[in-house]
Structures are given as C-alpha cells and as structure tokens.
All heavy atoms as an XYZ file, in Angstrom:
729
protein
N      10.725     -1.171    -10.621
C      11.049     -0.237     -9.563
C      10.723     -0.862     -8.216
O       9.879     -1.746     -8.133
C      10.305      1.074     -9.760
C       8.802      0.989     -9.755
S       8.101      2.557    -10.254
C       6.631      2.555     -9.307
N      11.395     -0.403     -7.189
C      11.234     -0.986     -5.862
C      10.375     -0.078     -4.989
O      10.616      1.118     -4.914
C      12.604     -1.192     -5.221
C      12.516     -1.932     -3.922
O      12.234     -1.341     -2.893
N      12.725     -3.229     -3.963
N       9.378     -0.661     -4.338
C       8.474      0.086     -3.466
C       8.442     -0.564     -2.087
O       8.395     -1.787     -1.974
C       7.040      0.114     -4.050
C       7.008      0.871     -5.367
C       6.044      0.705     -3.053
C       7.247      2.360     -5.257
N       8.466      0.294     -1.050
C       8.246     -0.152      0.329
C       7.017      0.591      0.838
O       6.901      1.798      0.641
C       9.414      0.217      1.236
C      10.613     -0.644      1.126
C      11.630     -0.215      2.176
C      12.943     -0.933      1.982
N      13.947     -0.482      2.957
N       6.120     -0.144      1.500
C       4.976      0.471      2.169
C       5.104      0.135      3.649
O       5.138     -1.039      4.018
C       3.633     -0.049      1.613
C       3.539      0.198      0.106
C       2.471      0.616      2.342
C       2.296     -0.399     -0.539
N       5.186      1.185      4.469
C       5.398      1.004      5.901
C       4.303      1.695      6.697
O       3.871      2.788      6.345
C       6.743      1.609      6.312
C       7.976      1.156      5.543
C       9.164      2.034      5.907
C       8.277     -0.280      5.845
N       3.880      1.052      7.788
C       3.001      1.671      8.777
C       3.791      1.714     10.081
O       4.852      1.083     10.176
C       1.699      0.867      8.991
O       2.011     -0.344      9.664
C       0.982      0.576      7.681
N       3.298      2.395     11.098
C       4.014      2.378     12.384
C       4.127      0.979     12.995
O       5.031      0.714     13.775
C       3.163      3.281     13.277
C       2.468      4.201     12.339
C       2.201      3.366     11.109
N       3.218      0.084     12.628
C       3.201     -1.249     13.230
C       3.970     -2.313     12.443
O       4.519     -3.234     13.027
C       1.761     -1.746     13.401
C       0.942     -0.976     14.413
C       0.328      0.290     13.822
O       0.115      0.337     12.589
O       0.086      1.230     14.584
N       3.984     -2.234     11.115
C       4.570     -3.318     10.329
C       4.895     -2.874      8.902
O       4.488     -1.819      8.454
C       3.636     -4.535     10.296
C       2.208     -4.207      9.911
C       1.817     -4.161      8.590
C       1.248     -3.945     10.891
C       0.514     -3.840      8.245
C      -0.057     -3.637     10.568
C      -0.411     -3.586      9.227
O      -1.703     -3.274      8.887
N       5.648     -3.743      8.217
C       5.945     -3.556      6.798
C       4.798     -4.182      6.020
O       4.523     -5.372      6.149
C       7.278     -4.230      6.414
C       7.523     -4.119      4.915
C       8.425     -3.638      7.204
N       4.108     -3.376      5.227
C       2.980     -3.857      4.437
C       3.462     -4.528      3.157
O       2.930     -5.546      2.732
C       2.031     -2.685      4.078
C       0.927     -3.138      3.152
C       1.456     -2.076      5.339
N       4.508     -3.944      2.542
C       5.010     -4.482      1.278
C       6.428     -3.994      1.042
O       6.778     -2.864      1.364
C       4.130     -4.021      0.114
C       4.623     -4.476     -1.241
C       4.343     -5.750     -1.688
C       5.366     -3.630     -2.048
C       4.810     -6.181     -2.920
C       5.834     -4.054     -3.282
C       5.546     -5.325     -3.721
N       7.233     -4.859      0.435
C       8.549     -4.481     -0.062
C       8.849     -5.354     -1.258
O       8.850     -6.584     -1.155
C       9.627     -4.656      1.008
C      10.983     -4.217      0.536
C      12.035     -4.247      1.638
O      11.749     -4.686      2.764
O      13.165     -3.823      1.342
N       9.055     -4.721     -2.411
C       9.359     -5.500     -3.595
C       9.262     -4.702     -4.873
O       9.051     -3.494     -4.873
N       9.415     -5.427     -5.973
C       9.390     -4.834     -7.305
C       7.958     -4.745     -7.821
O       7.172     -5.686     -7.665
C      10.218     -5.677     -8.277
C      11.697     -5.673     -7.978
C      12.352     -4.312     -8.206
O      12.038     -3.652     -9.214
O      13.171     -3.916     -7.368
N       7.630     -3.599     -8.424
C       6.326     -3.394     -9.047
C       6.535     -2.717    -10.398
O       7.582     -2.121    -10.657
C       5.378     -2.539     -8.173
C       5.139     -3.194     -6.821
C       5.901     -1.131     -7.993
N       5.500     -2.790    -11.255
C       5.548     -2.101    -12.539
C       5.215     -0.624    -12.363
O       5.808      0.236    -13.001
C       4.571     -2.746    -13.527
C       4.949     -4.191    -13.831
O       6.157     -4.482    -13.907
O       4.037     -5.018    -13.986
N       4.235     -0.323    -11.497
C       3.845      1.052    -11.199
C       2.974      1.060     -9.953
O       2.568      0.011     -9.461
C       3.100      1.681    -12.383
O       1.886      1.013    -12.622
N       2.690      2.276     -9.455
C       1.856      2.417     -8.260
C       0.948      3.632     -8.444
O       1.371      4.660     -8.951
C       2.725      2.521     -6.978
C       3.657      3.703     -7.029
C       1.878      2.567     -5.734
N      -0.319      3.477     -8.061
C      -1.311      4.548     -8.118
C      -1.599      4.979     -6.686
O      -1.911      4.142     -5.836
C      -2.589      4.055     -8.796
C      -3.693      5.071     -9.026
C      -3.252      6.132    -10.030
C      -4.954      4.380     -9.533
N      -1.491      6.293     -6.422
C      -1.585      6.804     -5.056
C      -2.677      7.862     -4.923
O      -2.903      8.641     -5.854
C      -0.242      7.422     -4.654
C       0.940      6.461     -4.672
C       2.246      7.219     -4.704
C       0.879      5.553     -3.473
N      -3.338      7.930     -3.745
C      -4.364      8.951     -3.508
C      -3.750     10.256     -2.995
O      -3.375     10.360     -1.834
C      -5.261      8.306     -2.452
C      -4.324      7.433     -1.667
C      -3.291      6.947     -2.658
N      -3.603     11.235     -3.859
C      -3.044     12.523     -3.478
C      -4.125     13.526     -3.103
O      -5.312     13.306     -3.356
N      -3.719     14.629     -2.520
C      -4.645     15.672     -2.077
C      -5.487     16.210     -3.233
O      -6.669     16.493     -3.071
C      -3.852     16.800     -1.428
C      -4.709     17.926     -0.911
C      -3.865     19.004     -0.273
C      -4.749     20.157      0.159
N      -3.970     21.262      0.674
N      -4.885     16.354     -4.405
C      -5.588     16.888     -5.573
C      -6.062     15.795     -6.526
O      -6.395     16.080     -7.675
C      -4.688     17.874     -6.318
C      -4.392     19.117     -5.492
O      -5.274     19.535     -4.711
O      -3.279     19.658     -5.621
N      -6.066     14.556     -6.077
C      -6.517     13.442     -6.898
C      -5.457     12.369     -6.994
O      -4.328     12.530     -6.519
N      -5.829     11.255     -7.606
C      -4.901     10.144     -7.736
C      -3.772     10.500     -8.699
O      -3.975     11.248     -9.651
C      -5.622      8.907     -8.257
C      -6.599      8.299     -7.280
C      -7.232      7.031     -7.818
O      -7.490      6.952     -9.030
O      -7.459      6.126     -7.018
N      -2.587      9.952     -8.422
C      -1.481     10.097     -9.364
C      -0.729      8.781     -9.463
O      -0.671      7.999     -8.528
C      -0.562     11.275     -9.010
C       0.133     11.169     -7.678
C       1.434     10.721     -7.592
C      -0.516     11.551     -6.512
C       2.084     10.645     -6.375
C       0.125     11.492     -5.290
C       1.427     11.032     -5.211
N      -0.182      8.561    -10.655
C       0.442      7.296    -11.008
C       1.955      7.504    -11.089
O       2.411      8.423    -11.761
C      -0.093      6.859    -12.375
C      -0.156      5.397    -12.553
N      -1.223      4.782    -13.144
C       0.694      4.410    -12.239
C      -1.021      3.485    -13.190
N       0.135      3.233    -12.650
N       2.715      6.661    -10.424
C       4.169      6.686    -10.515
C       4.605      5.454    -11.281
O       4.247      4.330    -10.929
C       4.834      6.715     -9.118
C       4.465      8.001     -8.392
C       6.345      6.570     -9.249
C       5.032      8.105     -6.990
N       5.366      5.686    -12.335
C       5.857      4.604    -13.182
C       7.386      4.593    -13.163
O       8.017      5.523    -12.646
C       5.326      4.780    -14.598
C       3.802      4.832    -14.638
S       3.176      5.291    -16.241
C       2.811      3.655    -16.847
N       7.981      3.575    -13.726
C       9.430      3.465    -13.802
C      10.016      4.732    -14.427
O       9.455      5.264    -15.376
C       9.820      2.227    -14.639
O       9.241      1.075    -14.022
C      11.317      2.043    -14.696
N      11.122      5.194    -13.870
C      11.840      6.383    -14.315
C      11.072      7.685    -14.094
O      11.375      8.702    -14.712
C      12.273      6.262    -15.780
C      13.242      5.114    -15.985
O      14.093      4.852    -15.137
N      13.103      4.412    -17.087
N      10.095      7.671    -13.211
C       9.369      8.893    -12.847
C      10.338      9.865    -12.184
O      11.278      9.456    -11.505
C       8.240      8.530    -11.871
C       7.232      9.596    -11.648
N       7.468     10.706    -10.872
C       5.956      9.717    -12.099
C       6.393     11.465    -10.845
N       5.456     10.886    -11.589
N      10.117     11.142    -12.363
C      10.940     12.157    -11.705
C      10.794     12.028    -10.189
O       9.767     11.557     -9.695
C      10.489     13.544    -12.149
N      11.795     12.461     -9.471
C      11.734     12.424     -8.010
C      10.555     13.236     -7.495
O      10.221     14.277     -8.053
N       9.930     12.726     -6.442
C       8.743     13.384     -5.893
C       8.626     13.085     -4.406
O       8.988     12.003     -3.947
C       7.458     12.929     -6.627
C       6.231     13.724     -6.172
C       7.235     11.441     -6.491
C       4.970     13.447     -6.984
N       8.138     14.073     -3.661
C       7.709     13.884     -2.277
C       6.313     14.478     -2.215
O       6.101     15.611     -2.639
C       8.638     14.600     -1.272
C       8.083     14.505      0.136
C      10.038     14.018     -1.339
N       5.352     13.712     -1.709
C       3.967     14.186     -1.695
C       3.216     13.615     -0.506
O       3.474     12.486     -0.078
C       3.261     13.768     -2.986
O       1.920     14.199     -3.000
N       2.266     14.397      0.011
C       1.385     13.881      1.055
C       0.283     13.056      0.398
O      -0.068     13.263     -0.760
C       0.795     15.018      1.880
O       0.036     15.874      1.061
N      -0.257     12.122      1.159
C      -1.327     11.251      0.679
C      -2.547     11.416      1.576
O      -2.419     11.703      2.760
C      -0.868      9.788      0.692
C       0.393      9.475     -0.119
C       0.814      8.027      0.102
C       0.175      9.754     -1.590
N      -3.718     11.222      0.989
C      -4.975     11.297      1.730
C      -5.604      9.913      1.768
O      -5.083      8.963      1.186
C      -5.940     12.319      1.078
C      -5.345     13.717      1.135
C      -6.278     11.932     -0.347
N      -6.732      9.802      2.434
C      -7.427      8.521      2.510
C      -7.802      7.995      1.140
O      -8.226      8.748      0.264
N      -7.619      6.711      0.959
C      -7.916      6.061     -0.315
C      -7.179      4.754     -0.404
O      -6.780      4.179      0.609
N      -6.960      4.306     -1.621
C      -6.265      3.041     -1.841
C      -4.949      3.244     -2.559
O      -4.884      3.970     -3.556
C      -7.126      2.086     -2.676
C      -8.300      1.562     -1.897
O      -8.144      1.146     -0.752
N      -9.470      1.576     -2.495
N      -3.902      2.604     -2.046
C      -2.638      2.489     -2.762
C      -2.796      1.261     -3.647
O      -3.118      0.179     -3.153
C      -1.454      2.313     -1.786
C      -0.181      2.000     -2.539
C      -1.301      3.535     -0.908
N      -2.586      1.432     -4.944
C      -2.747      0.318     -5.882
C      -1.408     -0.023     -6.513
O      -0.777      0.828     -7.139
C      -3.770      0.665     -6.957
C      -5.162      0.835     -6.386
C      -6.176      1.104     -7.465
C      -7.553      1.298     -6.850
N      -8.577      1.556     -7.877
N      -0.994     -1.264     -6.319
C       0.250     -1.757     -6.899
C      -0.059     -2.529     -8.167
O      -0.918     -3.408     -8.174
C       0.969     -2.685     -5.916
C       1.353     -2.103     -4.559
C       2.043     -3.173     -3.726
C       2.237     -0.887     -4.721
N       0.639     -2.198     -9.225
C       0.524     -2.911    -10.490
C       1.742     -3.822    -10.592
O       2.858     -3.359    -10.836
C       0.477     -1.930    -11.661
C      -0.796     -1.112    -11.683
C      -0.988     -0.056    -10.799
C      -1.815     -1.419    -12.580
C      -2.160      0.680    -10.804
C      -2.994     -0.678    -12.594
C      -3.148      0.368    -11.700
O      -4.310      1.094    -11.708
N       1.518     -5.099    -10.360
C       2.596     -6.071    -10.347
C       2.024     -7.454    -10.644
O       0.845     -7.702    -10.418
C       3.331     -6.055     -8.987
O       4.434     -6.954     -9.040
C       2.426     -6.426     -7.837
N       2.849     -8.339    -11.147
C       2.372     -9.681    -11.504
C       1.919    -10.476    -10.284
O       0.942    -11.203    -10.324
C       3.454    -10.418    -12.272
C       3.705     -9.817    -13.643
C       4.828    -10.521    -14.358
C       5.133     -9.950    -15.706
N       5.202     -8.505    -15.812
N       2.643    -10.324     -9.181
C       2.275    -11.063     -7.973
C       2.890    -10.398     -6.747
O       3.795     -9.581     -6.864
C       2.746    -12.518     -8.061
O       4.152    -12.568     -8.095
N       2.377    -10.776     -5.592
C       2.895    -10.303     -4.309
C       3.256    -11.538     -3.488
O       2.514    -12.515     -3.469
C       1.832     -9.452     -3.568
C       1.584     -8.151     -4.345
C       2.262     -9.149     -2.153
C       0.561     -7.247     -3.711
N       4.396    -11.482     -2.822
C       4.845    -12.645     -2.046
C       3.850    -12.982     -0.935
O       3.088    -12.137     -0.482
C       6.231    -12.392     -1.455
O       6.143    -11.519     -0.355
N       3.898    -14.207     -0.490
C       2.994    -14.691      0.555
C       3.130    -13.889      1.848
O       2.188    -13.770      2.621
C       3.253    -16.168      0.828
C       2.770    -17.076     -0.283
C       2.956    -18.540      0.071
O       2.972    -18.880      1.274
O       3.072    -19.349     -0.863
N       4.307    -13.320      2.074
C       4.542    -12.525      3.277
C       3.603    -11.325      3.345
O       3.133    -10.955      4.410
C       6.003    -12.020      3.299
O       6.869    -13.137      3.168
C       6.309    -11.267      4.581
N       3.312    -10.705      2.185
C       2.566     -9.444      2.152
C       1.147     -9.549      1.585
O       0.350     -8.640      1.778
C       3.340     -8.405      1.346
C       4.752     -8.215      1.818
C       5.838     -8.488      0.999
C       5.020     -7.754      3.102
C       7.142     -8.314      1.430
C       6.318     -7.586      3.556
C       7.374     -7.858      2.711
O       8.667     -7.695      3.143
N       0.837    -10.627      0.906
C      -0.447    -10.721      0.188
C      -1.655    -10.590      1.119
O      -2.708    -10.105      0.709
C      -0.512    -12.009     -0.664
C      -0.748    -13.234      0.199
C      -1.561    -11.874     -1.747
N      -1.495    -10.932      2.396
C      -2.611    -10.858      3.353
C      -3.112     -9.434      3.568
O      -4.238     -9.224      3.998
C      -2.210    -11.485      4.684
C      -1.066    -10.769      5.374
C      -0.602    -11.508      6.617
C       0.666    -10.877      7.169
N       1.291    -11.700      8.175
N      -2.295     -8.428      3.274
C      -2.687     -7.035      3.476
C      -3.443     -6.440      2.281
O      -3.987     -5.346      2.382
C      -1.451     -6.157      3.737
C      -0.640     -6.595      4.924
C       0.685     -6.986      4.786
C      -1.191     -6.616      6.202
C       1.447     -7.380      5.876
C      -0.441     -7.016      7.304
C       0.875     -7.388      7.127
O       1.626     -7.774      8.213
N      -3.457     -7.130      1.164
C      -3.973     -6.579     -0.082
C      -5.248     -7.259     -0.561
O      -5.511     -8.408     -0.247
C      -2.912     -6.709     -1.186
C      -1.755     -5.794     -0.980
C      -0.679     -6.182     -0.204
C      -1.734     -4.535     -1.541
C       0.400     -5.332     -0.002
C      -0.671     -3.676     -1.344
C       0.398     -4.078     -0.574
N      -5.998     -6.498     -1.348
C      -7.159     -7.031     -2.057
C      -6.808     -7.008     -3.539
O      -6.341     -5.978     -4.046
C      -8.396     -6.130     -1.822
O      -8.646     -6.064     -0.429
C      -9.605     -6.664     -2.555
N      -7.020     -8.121     -4.215
C      -6.774     -8.151     -5.657
C      -7.970     -7.515     -6.351
O      -9.115     -7.878     -6.090
C      -6.542     -9.580     -6.138
C      -6.057     -9.624     -7.558
C      -5.474    -10.963     -7.928
C      -4.938    -10.877     -9.348
N      -4.414    -12.120     -9.816
N      -7.710     -6.530     -7.225
C      -8.776     -5.776     -7.880
C      -9.681     -6.678     -8.715
O     -10.887     -6.575     -8.649
C      -8.186     -4.671     -8.761
C      -7.531     -3.572     -7.957
C      -8.534     -2.680     -7.262
O      -9.436     -2.143     -7.940
O      -8.415     -2.517     -6.037
N      -9.084     -7.544     -9.533
C      -9.849     -8.526    -10.300
C      -8.907     -9.618    -10.780
O      -7.697     -9.485    -10.704
C     -10.624     -7.876    -11.464
C      -9.718     -7.206    -12.469
O      -8.752     -7.791    -12.930
N     -10.021     -5.964    -12.806
N      -9.446    -10.673    -11.277
C      -8.622    -11.815    -11.689
C      -7.859    -11.554    -12.982
O      -6.808    -12.113    -13.211
C      -9.490    -13.075    -11.828
C     -10.036    -13.584    -10.506
C      -8.935    -13.876     -9.489
O      -7.919    -14.481     -9.854
O      -9.106    -13.478     -8.323
N      -8.400    -10.689    -13.832
C      -7.782    -10.437    -15.133
C      -6.504     -9.603    -15.017
O      -5.494     -9.921    -15.615
C      -8.786     -9.731    -16.046
C      -8.274     -9.452    -17.420
C      -9.326     -8.738    -18.251
C      -8.752     -8.318    -19.587
N      -9.660     -7.480    -20.330
N      -6.569     -8.517    -14.249
C      -5.424     -7.617    -14.121
C      -4.646     -7.919    -12.854
O      -5.169     -8.448    -11.899
C      -5.904     -6.167    -14.092
C      -6.622     -5.772    -15.370
O      -6.190     -6.224    -16.443
O      -7.612     -5.031    -15.284
N      -3.387     -7.541    -12.853
C      -2.540     -7.741    -11.677
C      -2.446     -6.436    -10.893
O      -1.408     -5.777    -10.865
C      -1.162     -8.224    -12.113
O      -1.263     -9.486    -12.725
N      -3.560     -6.058    -10.269
C      -3.638     -4.828     -9.485
C      -4.029     -5.208     -8.066
O      -5.049     -5.851     -7.849
C      -4.676     -3.840    -10.074
C      -4.709     -2.564     -9.249
C      -4.387     -3.542    -11.535
N      -3.198     -4.799     -7.100
C      -3.426     -5.111     -5.700
C      -3.636     -3.808     -4.932
O      -2.877     -2.861     -5.100
C      -2.241     -5.886     -5.129
C      -2.015     -7.208     -5.809
C      -1.250     -7.308     -6.960
C      -2.592     -8.355     -5.292
C      -1.043     -8.525     -7.598
C      -2.391     -9.582     -5.915
C      -1.628     -9.666     -7.067
N      -4.650     -3.769     -4.088
C      -5.071     -2.542     -3.418
C      -4.882     -2.647     -1.905
O      -5.181     -3.666     -1.300
C      -6.544     -2.310     -3.758
O      -7.020     -1.159     -3.163
N      -4.388     -1.537     -1.303
C      -4.218     -1.455      0.141
C      -4.809     -0.129      0.615
O      -4.397      0.943      0.157
C      -2.734     -1.537      0.521
C      -2.481     -1.380      1.993
C      -2.802     -2.408      2.881
C      -1.961     -0.196      2.524
C      -2.588     -2.259      4.250
C      -1.747     -0.045      3.878
C      -2.064     -1.083      4.735
O      -1.865     -0.939      6.089
N      -5.797     -0.146      1.543
C      -6.439      1.091      2.007
C      -5.572      1.844      3.021
O      -4.967      1.241      3.896
C      -7.733      0.603      2.655
C      -7.417     -0.782      3.111
C      -6.424     -1.340      2.123
N      -5.531      3.186      2.873
C      -4.818      4.029      3.835
C      -5.730      5.185      4.258
O      -6.696      5.501      3.574
C      -3.498      4.591      3.265
C      -3.744      5.567      2.110
C      -2.569      3.465      2.846
C      -2.521      6.354      1.691
N      -5.410      5.795      5.400
C      -6.149      6.986      5.838
C      -5.353      8.261      5.592
O      -5.929      9.328      5.423
C      -6.525      6.897      7.328
O      -5.337      6.710      8.091
C      -7.482      5.748      7.576
N      -4.026      8.151      5.580
C      -3.152      9.286      5.280
C      -1.731      8.762      5.119
O      -1.446      7.615      5.436
C      -3.205     10.332      6.392
O      -2.670      9.795      7.581
N      -0.849      9.639      4.634
C       0.527      9.211      4.497
C       1.362     10.178      3.703
O       0.939     11.291      3.371
N       2.561      9.719      3.366
C       3.500     10.493      2.555
C       4.285      9.516      1.681
O       4.515      8.372      2.072
C       4.435     11.351      3.445
C       5.331     10.481      4.290
C       5.234     12.331      2.627
N       4.655      9.972      0.483
C       5.457      9.149     -0.411
C       6.707      9.923     -0.810
O       6.669     11.135     -0.996
C       4.672      8.723     -1.678
C       4.212      9.926     -2.483
C       5.491      7.781     -2.552
N       7.820      9.207     -0.873
C       9.056      9.751     -1.428
C       9.514      8.780     -2.500
O       9.606      7.569     -2.259
C      10.143      9.890     -0.355
C      11.447     10.408     -0.933
C      12.568     10.478      0.087
O      12.389     10.023      1.227
O      13.638     10.970     -0.280
N       9.763      9.301     -3.702
C      10.188      8.454     -4.815
C      11.347      9.121     -5.522
O      11.291     10.308     -5.847
C       9.028      8.240     -5.798
C       9.368      7.306     -6.922
C       9.263      5.937     -6.752
C       9.806      7.790     -8.143
C       9.588      5.066     -7.776
C      10.135      6.928     -9.174
C      10.031      5.567     -8.993
N      12.419      8.347     -5.753
C      13.584      8.866     -6.452
C      14.426      7.698     -6.947
O      14.588      6.702     -6.238
C      14.404      9.756     -5.506
C      15.274     10.731     -6.250
O      15.169     10.891     -7.463
N      16.144     11.405     -5.517
N      14.959      7.803     -8.145
C      15.834      6.777     -8.729
C      15.203      5.386     -8.693
O      15.849      4.400     -8.316
C      17.192      6.757     -8.037
C      17.922      8.068     -8.116
N      18.392      8.598     -9.295
C      18.216      8.973     -7.158
C      18.968      9.750     -9.058
N      18.870     10.016     -7.760
N      13.929      5.302     -9.059
C      13.185      4.039     -9.128
C      13.059      3.318     -7.788
O      12.890      2.099     -7.740
C      13.766      3.098    -10.186
C      13.439      3.582    -11.583
O      12.361      4.121    -11.820
N      14.350      3.395    -12.505
N      13.122      4.082     -6.715
C      12.887      3.540     -5.375
C      11.892      4.454     -4.669
O      12.054      5.671     -4.666
C      14.176      3.459     -4.571
C      15.155      2.449     -5.121
C      16.405      2.378     -4.283
C      17.370      1.398     -4.917
N      18.627      1.343     -4.189
N      10.864      3.837     -4.070
C       9.859      4.622     -3.382
C       9.574      4.088     -1.992
O       9.615      2.881     -1.767
N       9.309      5.017     -1.082
C       8.899      4.646      0.269
C       7.568      5.339      0.547
O       7.450      6.554      0.357
C       9.940      5.082      1.315
C      11.259      4.379      1.081
C       9.427      4.781      2.728
C      12.387      4.838      1.992
N       6.605      4.555      0.965
C       5.285      5.075      1.330
C       5.111      4.846      2.819
O       5.098      3.702      3.274
C       4.173      4.374      0.531
C       4.401      4.579     -0.970
C       2.803      4.880      0.971
C       3.572      3.659     -1.854
N       5.013      5.937      3.578
C       4.753      5.856      5.013
C       3.281      6.201      5.189
O       2.830      7.257      4.746
C       5.627      6.856      5.767
C       7.136      6.753      5.527
C       7.860      7.906      6.184
C       7.658      5.433      6.029
N       2.536      5.299      5.819
C       1.087      5.518      5.879
C       0.470      4.945      7.137
O       1.094      4.204      7.893
C       0.420      4.917      4.657
S       0.706      3.154      4.446
N      -0.787      5.312      7.334
C      -1.601      4.771      8.422
C      -2.823      4.130      7.825
O      -3.282      4.497      6.776
C      -2.025      5.878      9.376
C      -0.858      6.477     10.118
C      -1.321      7.431     11.178
O      -1.614      6.946     12.281
O      -1.403      8.623     10.889
C-alpha cells in the first residue's frame, strides 16, 4: 500500500509500506493492506511504518525501532489520516 506523510513544511515520506500504526484519540490503530476506508484524527505519538526499507530521501526523519524488525518511527503532535483503496495520506505536525 502507498503512504504519504506530509507536514506544512515538507514531505516526510512517500512510498510503499506493509502497514502503518497510528496514534488515535482512543488509542493506537493499525492500518494494513486492503483496510476499509477511514478518516481519523491523530494525537501526539509516533507514526510507525512497517516496511523493509526507507529511501535515503526520507530516512533522516525516522528512527529505526530495532535492527531485527523493519519498523520506522516518526513523532507527531497531531494530525489526520485518510486511507482508501490502499492509499493513505497523513497530514501532521
């Protein structure tokens, strides 16, 4: 599935991922391939991308969770996500 993460200043990430874990108002939620369409607000926390690798263009914004798993984390203070037809856009600060 394709995910874009955007802030008012720059594009944080654009590319293919296996899944994404997001900080929602009522707790974290996981979006996987073929997930139903969703629009949701996000609260402060970490957006976690589950993917084999991130291109050199975007890797500077992320922290790798550990060497064993391919989980990359990006901290946000708030935001919104829209996901439909295996494409997601995360607008955040």
